[in-house]
C-alpha positions in Angstrom: -14.5 -37.2 -69.8 -12.2 -34.8 -71.6 -9.5 -35.8 -73.5 -5.8 -36.1 -71.9 -4.0 -32.9 -72.3 -0.3 -33.8 -73.5 2.1 -30.9 -74.0 5.2 -31.5 -76.1 8.6 -29.8 -76.0 12.0 -31.3 -76.4 12.2 -34.3 -74.5 15.5 -36.8 -74.3 14.3 -40.4 -75.4 15.7 -43.1 -73.2 15.9 -46.8 -74.1 12.8 -48.4 -76.0 11.0 -45.0 -76.7 9.2 -44.9 -73.1 7.2 -41.9 -72.9 8.4 -39.2 -70.4 5.5 -37.4 -68.2 5.0 -35.0 -65.3 2.0 -34.9 -63.1 1.5 -30.9 -62.9 -1.8 -30.3 -60.8 -4.9 -32.4 -59.1 -7.9 -30.3 -58.3 -11.3 -31.2 -56.5 -14.6 -29.2 -57.2 -18.2 -30.0 -56.0 -21.1 -30.0 -58.0 -23.8 -28.4 -58.0 -22.6 -26.4 -54.8 -20.9 -26.9 -51.5 -23.7 -26.1 -49.3 -26.7 -28.5 -50.2 -30.3 -29.4 -48.5 -30.9 -33.1 -47.5 -31.7 -35.3 -50.4 -29.9 -33.3 -53.1 -27.5 -35.0 -55.4 -23.7 -34.3 -55.2 -20.8 -35.1 -57.6 -17.1 -34.5 -56.6 -14.7 -34.3 -59.6 -11.2 -35.2 -59.4 -9.0 -33.7 -62.1 -5.4 -34.3 -63.1 -3.3 -32.1 -65.1 -0.3 -34.2 -67.0 2.3 -33.2 -69.3 3.6 -36.3 -71.6 5.9 -37.3 -74.6 3.3 -39.7 -75.5 1.0 -42.2 -74.8 1.0 -43.0 -71.1 1.6 -46.6 -70.2 0.5 -46.4 -66.5 -3.2 -45.8 -65.7 -3.8 -43.0 -63.1 -5.4 -44.0 -59.7 -7.9 -41.5 -58.1 -8.6 -41.7 -54.4 -11.2 -39.5 -52.4 -10.9 -38.6 -48.8 -13.6 -37.4 -46.3 -12.1 -35.7 -43.2 -8.9 -37.6 -43.6 -10.4 -40.9 -44.3 -10.2 -42.8 -47.7 -13.8 -43.2 -48.8 -13.7 -44.2 -52.5 -11.0 -45.2 -54.9 -10.7 -46.0 -58.8 -8.2 -46.8 -61.7 -9.2 -44.3 -64.7 -7.5 -43.8 -67.9 -9.1 -40.4 -68.1 -7.9 -37.1 -66.9 -10.6 -36.9 -64.4 -13.0 -39.1 -62.2 -16.3 -38.3 -60.6 -17.5 -39.7 -57.1 -21.2 -39.2 -56.9 -23.2 -38.7 -53.4 -27.1 -39.5 -54.0 -29.6 -38.3 -51.6 -26.9 -36.7 -49.4 -27.6 -36.6 -45.6 -26.1 -34.5 -42.9 -23.5 -37.3 -42.1 -22.1 -36.2 -45.6 -21.0 -33.0 -44.2 -17.2 -32.8 -44.2 -14.0 -31.9 -45.8 -12.9 -33.7 -49.0 -10.1 -34.0 -51.0 -8.7 -36.4 -53.8 -5.2 -37.9 -54.7 -3.8 -38.7 -58.1 -0.9 -41.4 -58.5 0.7 -42.2 -61.7 3.5 -44.4 -61.7 5.1 -43.5 -58.6 4.4 -39.8 -58.8 1.3 -38.5 -56.7 -0.5 -35.4 -56.0 -3.1 -34.2 -53.4 -6.1 -31.6 -54.3 -6.9 -28.8 -52.1 -9.6 -29.4 -49.5 -13.2 -28.6 -50.2 -15.9 -28.5 -47.5 -19.6 -30.0 -48.2 -22.1 -28.9 -45.8 -25.7 -30.7 -45.8 -28.5 -29.0 -44.0 -31.6 -31.0 -42.5 -32.5 -34.5 -40.8 -35.2 -36.6 -41.4 -38.2 -36.7 -38.8 -37.8 -39.2 -36.2 -40.3 -42.2 -36.1 -41.9 -43.7 -32.6 -43.2 -47.0 -32.1 -44.3 -48.5 -28.9 -44.9 -52.1 -28.1 -48.1 -51.5 -26.5 -50.5 -48.8 -25.9 -52.3 -50.0 -22.6 -50.8 -51.1 -19.2 -50.9 -51.2 -15.7 -49.2 -49.0 -13.4 -45.8 -50.4 -12.7 -45.5 -52.1 -16.1 -43.1 -51.5 -18.6 -43.3 -51.1 -22.3 -40.8 -50.9 -25.1 -40.3 -47.7 -27.5 -38.3 -47.5 -30.6 -37.3 -44.5 -31.9 -35.6 -44.5 -35.5 -33.9 -41.8 -37.8 -35.1 -42.9 -41.5 -32.3 -42.9 -44.0 -29.8 -41.2 -41.6 -26.4 -42.4 -41.0 -23.6 -41.4 -38.6 -23.2 -41.6 -34.9 -26.8 -40.6 -32.8 -28.2 -39.9 -29.4 -31.9 -40.9 -29.2 -34.2 -39.2 -26.5 -37.5 -40.5 -25.1 -40.1 -38.0 -23.3 -43.1 -39.0 -21.5 -45.7 -36.0 -21.0 -42.9 -33.5 -22.0 -40.2 -34.7 -19.5 -37.2 -36.7 -20.7 -37.1 -40.1 -19.2 -34.1 -41.9 -21.0 -31.3 -40.9 -23.7 -29.7 -43.7 -25.6 -26.5 -43.6 -27.8 -26.6 -45.8 -31.0 -24.3 -46.5 -33.9 -27.2 -47.2 -36.1 -30.2 -44.9 -36.9 -32.6 -46.8 -34.3 -32.7 -47.1 -30.7 -35.1 -48.8 -28.2 -35.8 -47.8 -24.6 -37.9 -49.6 -21.7 -40.4 -47.1 -20.1 -42.2 -47.7 -16.6 -45.2 -45.8 -15.7 -46.1 -44.9 -12.1 -49.6 -43.4 -11.4 -52.8 -44.0 -13.3 -53.8 -41.8 -16.3 -53.1 -40.9 -20.1 -49.5 -40.5 -21.0 -48.1 -38.8 -24.1 -44.9 -40.3 -25.5 -42.3 -38.9 -28.2 -38.9 -39.0 -29.2 -36.1 -37.2 -31.0 -32.6 -37.7 -31.7 -29.4 -35.9 -32.5 -26.6 -36.6 -35.1 -23.0 -36.3 -33.8 -20.5 -35.3 -36.6 -17.4 -33.7 -35.5 -16.9 -31.0 -34.8 -20.5 -30.3 -34.3 -23.9 -32.0 -34.3 -27.5 -31.3 -35.4 -31.0 -32.2 -33.7 -33.8 -33.6 -35.4 -37.5 -32.5 -35.0 -39.8 -33.9 -32.6 -41.2 -37.5 -33.7 -45.0 -38.3 -34.0 -46.6 -38.6 -30.4 -48.0 -42.0 -29.1 -50.7 -42.2 -26.4 -50.4 -44.6 -23.6 -53.2 -45.4 -21.0 -52.1 -46.4 -17.7 -54.2 -48.2 -15.1 -53.8 -47.4 -11.6 -53.8 -49.8 -8.8 -56.9 -50.5 -6.9 -55.2 -49.2 -3.5 -53.2 -46.2 -2.2 -51.9 -45.3 1.1 -54.1 -43.1 3.5 -52.5 -40.5 5.7 -54.3 -39.0 8.5 -53.3 -35.9 11.0 -54.8 -34.8 14.1 -55.5 -32.2 15.2 -55.8 -30.2 11.7 -56.6 -26.7 13.1 -54.3 -24.3 14.5 -50.9 -26.1 15.3 -48.4 -24.4 17.7 -44.9 -25.4 18.4 -44.7 -28.1 21.2 -48.2 -29.2 20.5 -48.6 -33.1 20.1 -49.7 -34.5 16.8 -51.3 -38.0 16.0 -50.3 -39.5 12.7 -51.6 -42.7 11.4 -50.6 -44.5 7.7 -52.1 -47.2 6.3 -53.3 -48.7 2.9 -56.6 -47.8 1.5 -58.5 -50.2 -0.8 -57.9 -54.1 -1.7 -54.3 -54.8 -0.6 -54.3 -58.3 -0.6 -50.6 -58.9 -1.0 -48.7 -61.8 0.2 -47.0 -60.7 3.3 -48.5 -57.3 3.6 -47.0 -54.0 2.6 -44.1 -52.1 4.3 -45.1 -48.7 5.2 -42.7 -45.6 5.7 -43.9 -42.5 7.8 -41.3 -39.6 7.4 -41.3 -35.5 8.0 -38.8 -34.1 5.9 -35.8 -36.2 6.1 -36.6 -37.5 9.5 -38.2 -41.1 9.6 -40.9 -41.2 12.0 -41.9 -44.6 11.8 -42.5 -47.8 9.8 -44.7 -50.9 10.0 -46.5 -53.7 8.1 -49.9 -52.6 7.1 -50.3 -49.5 9.3 -47.9 -46.8 11.2 -49.0 -44.8 14.3 -46.9 -42.0 15.7 -47.0 -39.2 17.9 -44.8 -36.2 17.2 -44.0 -32.7 18.7 -44.8 -30.1 16.2 -41.5 -28.4 15.8 -41.5 -26.8 12.4 -43.8 -26.7 9.3 -43.0 -29.1 6.5 -44.6 -32.3 4.6 -45.4 -35.6 6.3 -45.3 -38.6 3.6 -47.0 -42.0 4.1 -45.4 -44.4 1.3 -45.1 -47.9 0.5 -44.2 -50.3 -2.7 -45.9 -52.7 -4.7 -43.5 -54.4 -6.9 -41.6 -51.6 -8.5 -44.6 -49.3 -8.2 -44.0 -46.6 -5.4 -47.1 -45.2 -3.8 -47.3 -42.3 -1.6 -49.5 -39.9 0.3 -48.6 -36.4 1.5 -50.1 -33.5 3.8 -48.4 -30.1 4.7 -48.7 -29.1 8.2 -48.2 -25.3 9.1 -46.7 -24.9 12.5 -47.2 -21.3 14.1 -44.1 -20.4 15.8 -44.5 -20.2 19.8 -41.2 -17.8 20.3 -39.0 -16.8 17.9 -35.3 -17.8 17.4 -33.3 -15.9 20.2 -31.0 -13.3 19.2 -27.7 -12.6 21.3 -26.3 -9.0 21.9 -23.5 -7.3 23.7 -24.2 -4.3 26.0 -20.9 -2.2 24.7 -20.6 -0.8 21.3 -17.0 -1.2 21.9 -15.6 -4.2 23.9 -12.0 -4.0 25.4 -10.0 -7.1 26.6 -10.6 -7.6 30.3 -13.7 -5.5 30.4 -16.8 -6.7 31.8 -19.5 -7.2 29.5 -23.2 -8.1 29.6 -24.5 -10.3 27.1 -28.2 -10.4 26.4 -30.3 -13.5 24.9 -33.8 -12.7 24.2 -36.6 -13.7 21.9 -38.6 -11.1 20.4 -41.8 -12.6 19.6 -43.8 -14.5 22.1 -47.3 -16.2 21.5 -48.8 -14.3 24.8 -51.8 -16.7 25.2 -49.8 -19.8 25.1 -46.4 -18.5 26.6 -44.8 -16.1 29.1 -41.3 -14.8 29.3 -41.2 -16.8 32.6 -41.7 -19.9 30.8 -38.5 -19.5 28.4 -35.1 -20.4 29.9 -32.0 -19.2 28.2 -28.6 -20.5 28.4 -25.2 -19.1 27.1 -22.7 -21.2 25.3 -19.0 -20.5 25.0 -15.7 -21.7 25.6 -14.2 -18.5 27.1 -14.0 -17.2 30.7 -16.7 -18.0 33.2 -19.8 -16.3 33.0 -22.3 -15.0 35.7 -26.0 -15.3 35.3 -27.9 -12.0 36.2 -31.4 -13.4 35.1 -33.8 -12.9 32.5 -31.5 -14.1 29.8 -28.4 -11.5 30.9 -25.2 -12.9 31.4 -22.1 -11.0 32.8 -18.6 -12.1 31.4 -15.1 -10.7 31.2 -14.0 -10.0 27.7 -11.3 -12.4 26.4 -8.1 -11.1 25.1 -8.9 -12.5 21.7 -12.0 -12.8 19.2 -14.4 -15.4 20.6 -17.8 -16.8 19.4 -21.0 -16.8 21.7 -24.1 -18.3 21.1 -27.1 -18.7 23.3 -30.3 -21.2 23.4 -33.9 -20.6 24.5 -35.8 -23.4 25.6 -39.7 -23.7 26.2 -42.3 -26.6 26.1 -39.7 -28.9 25.1 -38.6 -26.5 21.9 -35.0 -25.4 22.1 -33.8 -22.9 19.6 -30.2 -21.5 19.0 -29.4 -17.9 18.3 -26.8 -17.1 15.4 -23.2 -17.0 16.6 -22.0 -13.6 18.2 -18.3 -13.0 17.2 -16.8 -10.6 20.1 -13.8 -9.1 18.7 -12.3 -7.3 21.9 -10.2 -4.0 21.3 -6.8 -3.8 23.1 -6.0 -0.9 25.2 -3.5 1.4 24.5 -0.1 1.1 26.4 1.9 4.0 27.5 3.1 6.1 24.4 6.5 7.4 23.7 6.9 10.9 22.7 10.0 11.8 20.4 11.0 14.6 18.0 11.2 13.9 14.4 14.4 15.9 13.6 16.9 18.2 15.3 15.3 20.7 17.7 16.4 24.2 17.0 15.8 27.2 19.6 13.1 29.6 18.2 12.2 27.4 15.3 9.4 24.9 14.8 9.8 21.2 15.1 7.5 18.2 15.1 6.8 15.9 18.0 5.8 12.2 17.3 3.8 10.5 20.0 3.3 6.7 19.5 1.4 3.9 21.5 3.2 0.4 20.3 0.1 -1.3 21.2 -3.9 -0.6 21.2 -6.7 -0.8 18.5 -7.4 1.7 16.2 -8.6 4.5 16.2 -6.5 6.1 18.8 -6.5 9.9 20.0 -3.2 11.5 20.5 -3.1 14.8 22.8 -0.1 17.1 23.2 0.3 18.9 26.6 2.6 21.5 27.6 2.7 22.1 31.3 -0.4 19.6 31.7 -2.3 21.9 29.4 -3.6 20.2 26.3 -2.5 22.1 23.0 -3.6 19.8 20.1 -5.6 16.6 19.3 -4.9 14.2 16.4 -6.6 10.9 15.8 -4.6 7.9 13.9 -7.2 5.7 12.3 -4.5 3.8 10.0 -1.6 1.8 10.6 0.6 3.7 8.5 -0.5 7.2 10.0 1.2 9.1 12.6 0.5 11.5 15.4 2.7 14.4 14.6 2.3 17.8 16.4 4.3 21.2 15.6 5.9 23.2 18.6 8.2 26.1 19.3 10.5 26.9 22.3 12.2 30.1 23.2 14.4 28.2 26.3 16.3 24.9 26.2 14.6 23.7 29.4 11.1 24.2 27.8 11.5 20.9 25.9 10.9 19.1 28.8 7.6 20.8 29.5 6.0 18.7 26.7 4.0 15.3 27.2 1.6 13.4 25.1 -1.2 11.2 26.0 -2.8 8.1 24.1 -6.6 7.1 24.5 -8.7 4.7 22.6 -11.5 4.3 24.9 -14.5 6.7 25.2 -15.0 8.5 28.3 -12.0 7.3 29.7 -8.5 8.7 30.6 -5.7 7.4 28.4 -2.0 6.8 29.1 0.2 9.9 29.6 3.8 9.5 28.3 7.3 10.5 29.9 8.3 14.0 29.5 9.9 14.9 26.4 13.8 14.5 26.2 15.6 15.6 23.5 19.0 18.0 22.7 18.1 21.3 21.9 20.5 23.3 19.3 20.9 26.9 20.5 21.7 29.0 17.4 24.9 30.9 17.7 25.3 34.4 18.7 27.7 37.1 20.2 30.6 36.1 18.0 33.8 37.8 19.3 37.6 37.8 18.1 40.3 38.3 20.6 43.9 38.6 20.0 46.6 36.9 22.2 49.1 38.1 23.7 48.3 41.7 24.0 49.0 43.8 21.1 51.5 46.0 22.7 53.2 43.0 23.7 53.9 41.7 20.2 57.2 42.3 18.2 58.1 41.3 14.8 58.6 37.6 14.7 56.5 36.8 17.7 53.5 34.7 17.4 49.8 36.1 17.4 46.8 33.8 18.4 43.4 35.0 17.0 40.7 33.4 19.3 37.1 33.2 18.0 34.3 32.6 20.6 30.7 32.0 20.2 27.4 31.4 22.4 25.4 28.6 21.2 25.3 24.7 21.0 28.7 22.8 19.9 29.9 21.3 17.6 30.9 24.6 15.7 32.7 25.4 12.6 35.0 28.4 12.6 36.4 30.2 9.7 38.9 33.2 9.9 39.3 35.7 7.2 41.5 38.5 6.1 40.4 41.4 4.2 42.9 42.1 1.6 40.9 43.7 -1.4 38.2 40.6 -0.8 37.8 38.4 2.0 40.6 35.8 1.9 39.8 32.5 3.8 42.6 31.9 6.4 41.8 28.6 8.2 38.6 26.6 8.9 38.0 24.0 11.6 35.4 22.5 13.7 35.4 22.4 17.5 33.3 20.5 20.2 33.3 23.5 22.1 32.4 27.2 21.8 35.9 28.8 20.9 38.8 27.9 18.7 42.1 29.6 18.0 44.1 30.6 14.7 47.8 30.9 15.2 50.1 33.4 13.2 53.4 32.1 13.7 55.8 35.0 13.0 54.1 38.4 12.7 55.6 41.0 10.2 54.4 44.1 8.6 52.9 41.9 5.8 50.2 40.8 8.3 48.8 44.1 8.7 45.1 44.5 7.7 41.5 43.8 8.9 40.6 40.2 10.4 37.4 38.8 11.4 35.8 35.3 12.0 32.6 33.6 11.3 30.9 30.5 13.0 27.8 28.2 12.2 26.4 25.2 13.9 23.7 22.8 13.1 21.2 25.7 13.5 22.8 26.7 10.2 22.6 30.5 11.1 26.3 31.9 10.3 27.5 34.4 12.8 30.3 37.1 12.2 32.5 38.8 14.7 33.8 42.2 14.9 36.7 43.4 12.9 40.1 43.5 14.4 42.9 45.8 12.6 46.5 45.0 12.8 48.9 47.6 11.8 52.8 48.4 12.2 54.2 51.4 14.2 57.1 52.8 16.3 56.1 52.3 19.8 56.8 55.5 22.4 58.3 53.5 25.3 61.7 52.7 23.3 62.2 56.2 22.5 65.4 56.5 24.6 66.7 53.2 23.2 66.6 54.7 19.7 69.1 57.4 20.9 71.5 54.9 22.2 71.0 51.9 19.9 69.2 53.5 16.9 67.4 50.2 15.9 63.8 51.0 16.1 61.5 47.8 16.7 58.1 47.4 14.9 55.2 46.9 17.1 51.7 46.2 16.3 48.9 48.0 17.0 45.4 46.4 17.6 42.4 48.4 17.3 38.9 46.7 17.6 36.4 47.9 15.1 32.9 46.8 14.6 31.8 44.9 11.3 29.9 47.6 9.7 31.2 49.9 7.2 30.5 53.1 8.9 32.0 52.0 12.1 35.0 50.5 10.3 35.9 54.0 8.8 35.3 55.8 12.0 37.6 53.4 13.7 40.2 53.6 11.2 40.2 57.6 11.3 40.6 57.5 15.1 43.4 54.9 14.8 45.2 57.5 12.7 44.6 60.5 14.9 45.9 58.7 17.8 49.3 57.8 16.0 49.5 61.4 14.7 49.0 62.6 18.1 51.7 60.1 19.5 54.1 61.1 16.9 53.8 65.1 17.8 53.8 64.5 21.4 57.6 62.9 20.6 58.6 65.9 18.6 57.1 68.5 21.0 58.5 66.9 24.1 62.3 67.9 22.7 61.1 71.5 22.1 60.8 72.7 25.5 64.5 72.2 26.3 65.5 74.6 23.7 62.4 76.4 23.1 59.9 76.6 25.8 57.9 79.6 24.5 57.8 78.1 21.0 56.6 74.5 22.6 53.7 76.2 24.4 52.5 78.2 21.5 52.4 75.1 19.2 50.8 72.8 21.7 47.9 75.5 22.1 47.7 76.0 18.4 47.7 72.3 17.5 45.2 71.7 20.2 42.8 74.3 18.6 43.3 73.1 15.1 42.6 69.2 16.1 39.4 70.6 18.1 40.6 68.6 20.9 40.1 65.4 18.7 43.1 63.7 20.6 43.3 63.6 24.2 46.7 63.2 24.5 47.5 66.2 22.1 45.4 68.3 24.6 47.0 67.2 27.7 50.5 67.8 25.8 49.6 71.3 25.0 48.4 71.9 28.8 51.6 70.6 29.9 53.9 72.7 28.0 52.0 75.3 29.3 52.4 74.6 33.0 56.0 73.8 32.4 56.5 77.5 31.2 54.7 78.8 34.3 56.1 76.5 36.7 59.7 76.4 35.3 59.4 72.5 35.2 61.2 70.2 33.1 59.0 70.4 29.8 60.3 67.3 28.7 59.5 65.3 31.8 56.0 66.9 32.5 54.7 66.8 29.0 55.9 63.2 28.3 54.2 62.3 31.7 50.9 64.0 31.0 50.6 63.0 27.5 51.7 59.2 28.0 50.1 58.7 31.2 46.8 59.6 29.7 46.9 57.4 26.5 45.1 54.4 26.1 47.9 52.2 26.6 48.8 50.8 30.3 52.7 50.7 28.9 52.7 54.2 28.2 51.5 54.9 31.7 54.5 53.4 33.1 56.8 55.0 30.6 55.6 58.3 31.7 55.8 57.7 35.4 59.5 56.3 35.2 60.5 59.4 33.1 58.7 62.0 35.2 60.8 60.5 38.5 63.9 60.4 36.7 64.0 63.9 35.1 65.6 66.6 37.4 63.7 69.7 38.2 65.3 72.9 36.5 64.5 74.8 39.8 66.7 72.5 41.8 69.5 72.5 39.2 69.5 76.1 39.2 69.2 76.3 42.9 72.1 74.3 43.3 74.3 75.7 40.9 74.0 79.3 42.5 
């Protein structure tokens, strides 16, 4: 033992010089190692580290623990204490720690694990080595020098017969032997130690001689040659040898799990051969069972029937034929006429067609059928045939997936709400098949693509759904869907007539189209760029935009655009609105010099080239009318000059203005015929102008103007 280590420092002494101390540490070590073989010696050292101001007046207490359980405790004034383990066993395996306590102070060491390998060889002892069949002996199995919790196992001829738990290192078992002969007995054991265990080696082997009883059962079966199903077998069971037992023996005759018969001293039975198996004759003497067995091999007279259905696909309500037949027959023992068949079902009534054939209407839901075949007293059952009838399709519906636009492809959906998959869908147009698609999964759709050029063509489509082979399906109604006609022929119309509109009047611009409403209309004015004036949606094919008070500021080019659900915008022609002085108010300007502003409306095409031509023609017409007004005054004073100017102007314009050409011609005629140039020129020029209003003015001027010849005549 080493000396107690004392470390001194400055301590404050209280009272009568009681030394102060501090328990600093506790350690545990296992010597010579933590892994040892059985029968080795081990020592556990518990050491305490103490700091003290003097000699300790209290003795330390050392305590050792194994797996949390106290195994050893002792007081010692030394700074260390040994706990010896001599001839260690497997039961010494575990986790150890120690604790040191000094005057109320205590400290635990860390845990150290000790592992011991190996156990002793078990020892087997028997109470006797010779006995008769049915007698018992006592077998004792021990684990020398081992401690702990045990399980002992006893074996006869290598087969485990018993197991015994024990708190000590020894266990006893009672062994009974059936049947005579020499038997080999041994044992082994397992030491249980949480959380594991270890098993011993095999013990010594002891030989046991067992004398068999002088009698045993005798089993006889006739015939023993070829045995077919349905043959009658004669079976007898009796004891053989000396069986002088009071009250006799109770014999049992069995075939598999079936008890064929029982009796005292003998059993006779006649059975019908049905299947191969083992026949057993048995009895008990005391606690000793005795038995004799024989195997019989029965040849199958006919095979187990098989039930089949005539149709590959069965639909609810259809007639189907179920056939029950045995594939194998022993011809020398049986013919097909010797077998009778029956159909077992809980479904609709069946009609027997003969030779194992049955006609039945398929049920609307899955149903199991079985059949039986009977011959020579042997009945065999077929396996169950589960018939899952399919459901015929119902009349399909035909719809469109989205909007139908004339001239554009669209999709048609065909759907039957009932019917087993797969379903074949066929699209027809005028009863002519166009395309076929097959729907095999619940989430698949039958979709077809089509295009029509006329609205009424939508009603030419139908579809058919079919899921029966070689059978017509169900035809849908005709496709009925709204058809959107794309817009065309956009026109812009001005109301009232342009020649009747004065400054301050209202002007209505009507935009019209051909196509399917609703239609969205937009009116634009070209003023450097396209200026949106108004937009609106109508359920008809036209819509109007109103200009409430017309003025010179409204001069310009106007057009409209339209679009419907076909989303193909169309654009109208351009309408030109400009201000001018009308011819029809010429005389009013003499008496009432208040020239009113009129609007001239020219219809122009939307293209740039047509627009330029339209504007040029409008300027020429306006210029010709202004010249006509001026030249109409010249014949009053300068007839010859008027004719010459008219002819020269007509030649210079190359007859581009019809009114100018006619004006020139009228001046020439007025010179020759001495007519009033004013009346004749105005009549001809205005009457052939594009406006009906000018025609009316020219006619009134012509009728109201006097003839110069008449005036001259009257004057002379």
